[in-house]
C-alpha positions in Angstrom: -195.3 26.8 -76.7 -193.3 23.5 -77.5 -189.3 23.9 -77.2 -187.9 21.3 -79.1 -185.2 20.2 -77.4 -182.2 18.5 -79.1 -179.9 15.4 -77.6 -175.9 16.7 -77.4 -175.4 13.8 -80.1 -177.4 15.8 -81.9 -176.1 18.9 -81.7 -172.9 17.4 -82.1 -173.5 16.3 -85.5 -175.5 19.5 -86.5 -172.7 21.8 -85.4 -170.0 19.4 -87.5 -172.4 19.5 -90.9 -172.5 23.5 -90.5 -168.8 24.2 -89.8 -168.0 21.9 -92.3 -165.5 24.1 -93.9 -166.1 24.1 -98.7 -163.8 22.8 -100.5 -162.9 25.5 -102.9 -161.6 24.8 -106.5 -158.6 27.0 -107.2 -159.3 30.4 -109.1 -157.3 32.8 -111.3 -156.5 35.9 -109.4 -155.3 39.5 -111.0 -151.8 40.3 -110.5 -152.2 44.1 -111.9 -154.8 45.7 -111.6 -154.9 47.7 -114.9 -154.3 50.7 -112.8 -150.8 51.9 -111.6 -148.0 49.5 -110.0 -149.5 48.6 -106.9 -148.4 45.1 -105.3 -145.1 45.3 -107.6 -141.7 46.5 -107.0 -138.7 48.1 -109.6 -135.2 47.1 -109.0 -132.2 49.8 -110.4 -134.9 51.9 -112.8 -138.3 52.5 -111.5 -139.0 54.7 -114.5 -138.6 51.7 -116.7 -141.8 50.5 -115.5 -145.0 52.1 -116.1 -148.8 51.9 -116.5 -150.1 53.5 -120.1 -153.3 53.1 -121.3 -154.1 50.3 -118.7 -151.1 48.3 -120.0 -148.1 47.2 -117.9 -145.3 48.8 -120.0 -141.5 48.1 -119.7 -138.8 50.1 -121.7 -135.6 52.0 -120.9 -132.8 50.8 -118.9 -132.8 47.6 -117.3 -135.1 46.8 -114.7 -137.1 44.1 -113.0 -140.9 44.3 -111.8 -141.3 42.2 -108.8 -144.7 40.7 -107.6 -144.8 42.0 -103.9 -148.8 42.4 -103.2 -151.1 40.4 -101.2 -151.7 38.1 -103.3 -148.3 36.5 -102.5 -148.8 35.7 -99.1 -145.5 33.7 -97.8 -145.0 32.4 -101.6 -146.0 30.6 -104.3 -144.8 27.0 -105.2 -147.0 25.2 -107.0 -149.2 27.8 -109.6 -151.1 28.2 -113.1 -149.7 31.5 -114.9 -151.4 32.9 -117.6 -150.0 36.6 -119.2 -151.1 38.3 -121.9 -148.0 39.7 -123.9 -147.2 42.1 -126.7 -143.6 42.4 -127.6 -142.2 45.3 -130.5 -139.5 44.7 -133.0 -135.9 43.8 -130.5 -137.7 43.2 -127.6 -136.2 41.1 -125.3 -138.5 40.2 -122.0 -139.6 37.3 -119.9 -141.5 36.1 -116.5 -139.5 34.4 -113.9 -140.9 32.7 -110.9 -139.5 31.1 -107.4 -137.5 34.3 -107.0 -137.3 37.1 -105.0 -136.6 41.0 -104.6 -132.6 41.8 -105.8 -132.3 45.6 -105.6 -129.8 45.8 -108.7 -128.3 43.2 -111.3 -130.4 40.2 -113.1 -132.4 38.4 -110.1 -130.3 36.5 -107.9 -132.5 33.2 -107.7 -135.3 31.9 -110.0 -135.8 30.3 -113.6 -137.4 32.8 -116.4 -139.7 31.8 -118.9 -138.0 33.6 -121.9 -139.8 36.3 -124.0 -138.2 37.5 -127.5 -139.3 37.5 -130.8 -136.9 39.1 -132.5 -133.8 40.4 -130.0 -130.9 39.3 -131.5 -128.4 39.9 -128.7 -126.4 42.8 -127.4 -122.5 43.4 -128.2 -120.6 39.6 -128.8 -123.4 38.1 -127.4 -125.9 36.4 -130.0 -129.2 35.4 -128.3 -131.0 32.3 -130.1 -133.5 31.5 -127.1 -136.8 32.8 -128.1 -140.6 33.2 -126.6 -141.7 29.9 -124.7 -138.1 28.8 -123.5 -137.3 28.0 -120.1 -134.3 30.2 -120.4 -131.0 28.1 -120.4 -132.4 24.5 -119.5 -135.3 24.1 -122.4 -134.8 26.1 -125.4 -136.6 27.1 -128.0 -134.4 28.7 -131.5 -137.8 29.7 -133.0 -140.6 32.7 -133.1 -143.7 31.6 -132.7 -146.0 34.3 -132.7 -145.3 38.1 -134.6 -144.0 41.6 -132.6 -146.6 43.6 -132.1 -149.5 40.8 -132.0 -150.6 40.4 -128.8 -150.3 36.8 -127.5 -150.8 34.2 -124.4 -148.2 33.2 -122.3 -149.2 30.2 -119.8 -147.4 28.1 -117.8 -147.6 25.7 -114.6 -145.2 24.9 -112.4 -146.0 21.9 -110.2 -143.5 19.6 -108.2 -140.4 19.5 -110.2 -142.6 19.7 -113.6 -142.7 22.8 -115.7 -145.3 22.8 -118.7 -145.6 26.5 -120.9 -147.6 27.1 -123.7 -147.5 30.2 -126.3 -151.1 30.7 -127.4 -152.2 26.9 -127.2 -148.9 25.4 -128.7 -147.0 23.9 -125.9 -143.3 24.5 -126.1 -142.0 22.8 -123.0 -142.7 19.6 -120.9 -139.6 19.5 -117.8 -139.3 18.1 -114.9 -136.2 18.7 -113.3 -133.9 15.6 -112.0 -133.4 15.2 -107.7 -129.6 15.6 -108.7 -129.2 18.7 -110.1 -128.1 20.5 -107.1 -125.3 17.8 -106.9 -124.7 18.2 -110.8 -123.5 21.9 -109.7 -126.8 23.6 -110.9 -127.2 26.4 -108.1 -129.9 25.7 -105.5 -131.4 29.3 -106.1 -131.5 28.0 -109.9 -134.1 25.1 -109.2 -137.8 24.7 -108.7 -138.5 25.3 -105.2 -140.8 28.7 -104.5 -141.0 32.2 -104.7 -142.6 35.1 -106.3 -142.7 36.6 -109.5 -141.0 39.0 -111.7 -141.4 41.0 -114.9 -138.1 41.7 -117.4 -137.1 45.2 -118.8 -133.7 43.8 -120.1 -132.6 47.1 -122.2 -133.5 50.6 -123.6 -134.5 48.9 -127.0 -136.9 46.0 -125.4 -140.2 47.7 -125.4 -142.8 44.9 -124.1 -146.7 45.1 -122.8 -148.3 42.7 -120.3 -152.4 43.7 -119.9 -152.9 40.8 -117.5 -151.1 38.1 -115.6 -153.2 35.7 -114.0 -152.4 33.2 -111.5 -154.0 30.3 -110.0 -152.5 28.7 -106.7 -152.5 24.4 -106.9 -151.8 22.8 -103.9 -148.4 22.4 -102.4 -148.2 18.8 -102.3 -149.2 18.4 -106.3 -146.9 15.8 -107.5 -144.9 16.5 -110.8 -146.6 16.1 -113.9 -144.3 13.6 -115.2 -141.0 11.4 -114.3 -138.0 13.1 -115.3 -135.7 11.5 -118.3 -132.5 10.2 -117.8 -130.4 9.0 -121.1 -126.8 9.4 -119.6 -123.7 11.2 -119.6 -124.4 12.3 -123.2 -127.1 14.6 -121.7 -124.9 15.8 -118.9 -122.7 17.6 -121.3 -125.8 18.5 -123.6 -127.3 20.2 -120.8 -123.9 22.2 -120.1 -123.5 23.0 -123.8 -127.3 24.3 -124.1 -126.6 26.7 -121.1 -123.9 28.0 -123.1 -125.8 28.7 -125.6 -125.5 25.9 -127.9 -128.4 25.3 -130.2 -128.6 21.5 -130.3 -131.2 20.6 -133.1 -131.6 17.5 -134.8 -132.4 19.0 -138.7 -132.2 15.9 -140.5 -133.5 12.6 -138.3 -134.4 9.8 -140.0 -137.5 9.7 -142.2 -138.9 6.3 -140.3 -138.7 8.5 -137.1 -142.7 9.5 -136.6 -144.4 13.5 -135.7 -144.6 12.2 -132.1 -141.8 10.5 -131.6 -139.9 13.2 -132.4 -141.9 15.3 -130.2 -141.5 13.4 -127.1 -137.8 13.4 -127.6 -137.8 16.7 -127.9 -139.9 17.5 -124.7 -137.7 14.5 -122.9 -134.1 15.6 -124.1 -134.3 19.1 -125.0 -132.9 19.0 -128.4 -134.6 20.6 -131.0 -136.4 18.7 -134.0 -137.7 19.0 -137.4 -139.9 17.3 -139.7 -137.9 16.5 -142.6 -139.9 15.6 -146.5 -138.2 14.3 -149.3 -138.6 16.1 -152.2 -141.0 13.4 -154.2 -143.4 13.8 -151.6 -143.6 17.6 -152.3 -143.5 16.6 -156.3 -146.7 14.7 -155.6 -148.8 16.6 -153.4 -147.9 14.1 -150.2 -146.8 17.2 -148.0 -149.5 19.6 -147.5 -151.2 17.7 -144.8 -148.0 16.5 -143.0 -147.4 20.4 -142.5 -150.8 21.2 -141.7 -150.3 18.3 -138.9 -147.0 19.8 -137.9 -148.6 23.7 -138.3 -148.9 24.3 -134.6 -146.3 22.2 -133.1 -142.8 23.3 -131.7 -140.9 22.0 -134.7 -138.7 22.5 -137.8 -139.8 21.9 -141.3 -137.1 21.1 -143.8 -137.2 19.8 -147.2 -134.7 16.6 -148.2 -133.5 17.0 -151.7 -130.6 14.5 -153.0 -128.0 14.7 -155.9 -130.1 13.3 -158.4 -133.4 15.1 -157.9 -132.4 18.5 -157.1 -132.5 20.0 -160.0 -136.3 19.4 -160.1 -136.4 21.6 -156.9 -138.3 25.2 -157.6 -138.8 28.1 -155.3 -142.5 27.1 -155.3 -141.6 23.6 -153.8 -139.5 25.9 -150.4 -143.2 27.3 -149.5 -143.8 26.1 -145.8 -140.4 24.9 -145.5 -137.6 26.6 -143.5 -134.5 24.9 -145.4 -133.7 22.9 -147.8 -130.9 20.1 -146.9 -129.0 18.1 -149.8 -127.5 14.5 -149.8 -124.8 13.3 -151.8 -122.3 10.1 -151.8 -120.9 10.9 -154.8 -118.0 13.3 -155.1 -119.1 14.7 -158.4 -122.4 14.7 -157.9 -122.0 16.9 -154.5 -119.9 19.4 -157.1 -123.4 20.2 -158.7 -125.7 19.7 -155.6 -123.5 22.5 -153.8 -123.0 24.9 -156.5 -126.7 24.8 -157.6 -126.6 27.4 -154.5 -130.7 25.7 -153.9 -129.1 24.5 -150.5 -128.9 25.5 -146.8 -127.6 22.6 -145.2 -125.1 19.7 -147.1 -124.6 16.4 -145.9 -122.3 14.3 -147.8 -122.0 11.0 -146.3 -119.5 9.0 -148.9 -115.7 9.3 -149.2 -114.3 12.9 -149.5 -110.7 13.4 -149.7 -110.2 16.3 -151.6 -112.7 18.4 -150.0 -111.1 21.4 -149.7 -112.1 23.1 -152.8 -115.8 21.5 -152.1 -115.4 23.8 -148.4 -115.0 27.1 -150.6 -117.7 26.2 -152.8 -119.9 25.8 -150.0 -118.9 28.9 -148.4 -119.8 31.1 -151.6 -123.1 29.6 -151.3 -123.2 30.3 -147.4 -124.4 26.8 -147.4 -123.8 25.0 -143.7 -122.3 21.4 -143.6 -123.8 18.7 -141.8 -122.3 16.5 -138.8 -124.2 12.9 -139.0 -123.8 11.7 -135.5 -124.8 7.7 -136.3 -122.1 7.6 -139.4 -119.6 10.4 -138.0 -119.1 12.4 -141.1 -117.6 14.6 -142.0 -114.2 13.8 -140.7 -112.8 15.7 -138.0 -110.3 17.0 -140.3 -113.0 18.1 -142.3 -114.6 20.1 -140.2 -111.5 22.0 -138.9 -110.8 22.9 -142.4 -114.4 23.6 -142.6 -114.4 26.0 -139.6 -111.5 27.8 -140.9 -113.5 28.6 -143.9 -116.0 30.2 -141.8 -118.6 27.9 -142.4 -121.6 27.1 -140.0 -122.5 23.0 -138.5 -125.9 21.4 -138.1 -126.6 18.0 -136.3 -128.2 14.9 -137.5 -129.2 11.5 -136.0 -129.2 13.1 -132.6 -132.9 11.6 -132.3 -133.9 9.3 -131.0 -132.1 9.0 -127.5 -130.9 5.6 -128.6 -129.2 7.6 -131.5 -126.7 9.6 -128.9 -126.4 6.3 -126.2 -124.6 4.9 -129.0 -122.5 7.5 -130.0 -121.7 11.0 -129.1 -119.6 12.1 -132.4 -120.8 15.2 -132.4 -120.1 16.2 -129.0 -116.6 15.4 -129.6 -115.9 17.2 -132.7 -117.2 20.3 -131.0 -115.0 19.6 -128.4 -111.8 18.7 -130.5 -112.9 21.6 -133.4 -113.8 24.5 -131.6 -117.1 24.8 -132.6 -118.7 27.6 -130.6 -122.1 28.3 -130.4 -121.8 31.1 -133.2 -121.0 28.3 -135.5 -124.1 26.9 -135.5 -126.5 27.4 -138.5 -130.2 28.1 -136.9 -132.8 28.4 -139.5 -134.6 31.6 -140.5 -131.7 33.3 -138.3 -128.5 32.4 -140.6 
């Protein structure tokens, strides 16, 4: 028998080929086995988390369910997570990432992706941040999924970026600036690394999770975008958003396209609205615009003015979240506000004797618009409106150049003592 003899060089080449590690693509792994709480550890009240019919159920006193299973290894840094979630009426929950086990109270570190479709808050606290929010950092002030219906909550954390989707709608595209710690944000609340935790908020909050899949991404993967820098006004905005202030531009200029509105929203955190004029509805040109915005995180507003509001009928408001009425003439403003057809009144002309009009607006539960560009109404009128118990909205916050040119809204909010509860949010007020 002839024996094949290979040179040491050939042998070394063959060894390199056969021992070469496979470049495996990252794959999703399921963190919940569908049977029990293996791999999970509850804080405070163990009984608040159970498995019912193959589904994780959170209901009862406050408890957070932390992932401590074998897939955790050393930690999670960059990843993609996909959860199938169902809330019930008044449920408040969330998924924390980059956290660690805390036996008592709220997680002491990490960031929460909000799950809340209808929970209004407890006691004197009014909760406005809804499902798909990056809690306290990028807040969503409307609900896109109904209770008692399964939906998919997906988010990617990579580098300093977080992107969140509710079903197919991207609600957040955020990149954390490098100097957040220097601005006073606790290190424990910055994007870093850690495990996951599911929230059971209170005894009225019943929530289900039937799947929680995660895919690791390379630890050295770069951020998905560059953090936006808008100057000092944006620092104030961050602080006020963390204190529940709902910054929404409910009456942007008509020349700002939908793409530009979304860019402003994702970069700044100011919620935006697609606002159409009444003549577009009358001409039937609104259907395509509303359809285009149907799966986007924007409000939908209908704009009327002091000359055409009388032709507005209830059928015309279908598909819109609110009606804003604009006026420049005092006498016409009377008729406009008195019609009771408005949720928001925007007056951009001189207005000396405004007290009767404010009483009329209060009668019809109409919010007062604060225009950041025209600096109307006056601080005096805003203070009086607050005394009357009226609510306020903002306009001309976007694009960012509006805020760079004027911080009127910031100034009057502080000077008039406006709280987050004084701000009008469509669908909730």
